N, C-alpha and C positions, 0 to 999 in steps of 0.2 A: 412025241415030245418028251424030252428028258427032264425029269424033275431036278431042279437045283435049289437046295435050301437057301433062303435069304439069310445071310449072316446077322442082319439087324433083328429079324424076327426070332432067330435062335437065341441071340443074346437076351432079348426081352423076355422070352419064355423062361430062360434059366434065371434071370434076375428076379422075376416075379415068383418063381418057385422057391428061391432061396432067401428072399427078403423077409425081414421081421415084419410084424404087423404095423409097426410105426413107419417103417420104410415104404410099405405098400400104400399107406395113406398119403405119404409124400409123393409117391409116383402117381397116384390118382389126381392129386392137386395139379401136379405138373402136366398130366395128360389133358385135364379139363382146360387149363390155361392155354395149352398148345392148340387145342381144337378151336377155342374161341379166337385166338389170334389168326388162325386159318380162315375162320368165318369172316373176320374183319377184312381179309383180303378180297372176299367176294364182292364187297361194296365197290371195288375198283374195276370190276369186269363190265365191259360194254355190252356183251352178249347177254340178253335177258335170261336165257336158260342157264348159262354158266353162273351168272349173278345169283339166281335163285338156288341152284343146286349147291353151290359152294357154301352159301350162308346156311341153308337148311341142313345139309348133311353134317356139317361141323357143329352146328348148334345142337342138333339131336345127339350127337356123340358126347358132347359136353354134358347134356342133360342126363344121359345114361350114367355117366360117371357120378354126377350129383346124386342120382338115385342110389347108386352103390354106396356112396359115402353115408347117405341117409339111412339105408338099411343096416349098415354096420354099427350104427349107434346103439349103445346099451343104455336105455333110458333109466333102468332100475339102478345100476351101479354108477352111471354118469351123472345122475341127479340133474340139477338145474342147468349145469353146463351143457349136458347132452340135449336137454329140451331146447335150450337156446340155439344150439347148432342145428337142430332139426328145423326150427322156425327159420333160421337163416338159409338153410338149404332149400326149403320150400319157397321162400321169397325169391331166391336166385333162380329157381326153376320157373317161377311165374314171370320173372323179368325176361328170361331167355325165350319163353313161349311167346310172349308178346313181341319181342324183338324179331323173332322168326316169322310170326304171322304177318307183321306189318313191315318187315325188312327195314327196321330202324336200328341204327348202331348204338345209340346211347345206353340202352339196357345191357348190351354186350360189354360195353366199356365199364359200366357199373359192376357187373359180375366179375370181370377180369380184375378190377381193383380189389374187390372183396376177397376173391380167391387168392390173390397174391398176398394179401395181409395174412390170411389163414395159413397159406403155404409157408411163408417166412417164419411165422410164429411156431408152426409145427417143426420146421427144420431146426430152429433154434432150440426147441425143447429136446429134440433128438440129440443135438450136439452136446447140450448140457448133461443129459443122461449118459451119453457115451463117455464124456469126460469124468463123470462120477462113477464110471465102471458099473453101471446098473445093467441088469439083463434087459434085452430089447422088449421082452414081454411087459416089463414094468412101465414102459413108455406110454402104454395105452391110456393111462390115467383113469382106468375103469370106464372110459367113454365108449370103447369099442366092444362089441358083443363077442 
């Protein structure tokens, strides 16, 4: 078999290697939301195995992203804001865990809503900092480690 690189994977690899810390956080939010939207599609499958696997696999991937976001927090420099984000990430992880265990959609919808708000606020902050010609590293607001 001849190996042919996937252009999408190559683009993603280059994008993540060259993105600023602020852009990486935005990419993580986008990825978590995308996986949760895919998990929601699982609720429409008639085949029990496909139903369970689609929901489970995508919820777990979103939880892994939440874990990365949580680990990236700098609680010392980020202060109360970072502590609040940690609590929110923990809450969302518990919601997803319960939704996955019981295959219930409302917790997934709740987390999508919360992540979308965070994602949009983060994107707006990046735009404002970009317009102010600040260095991408300053975008972290001392929240990221």
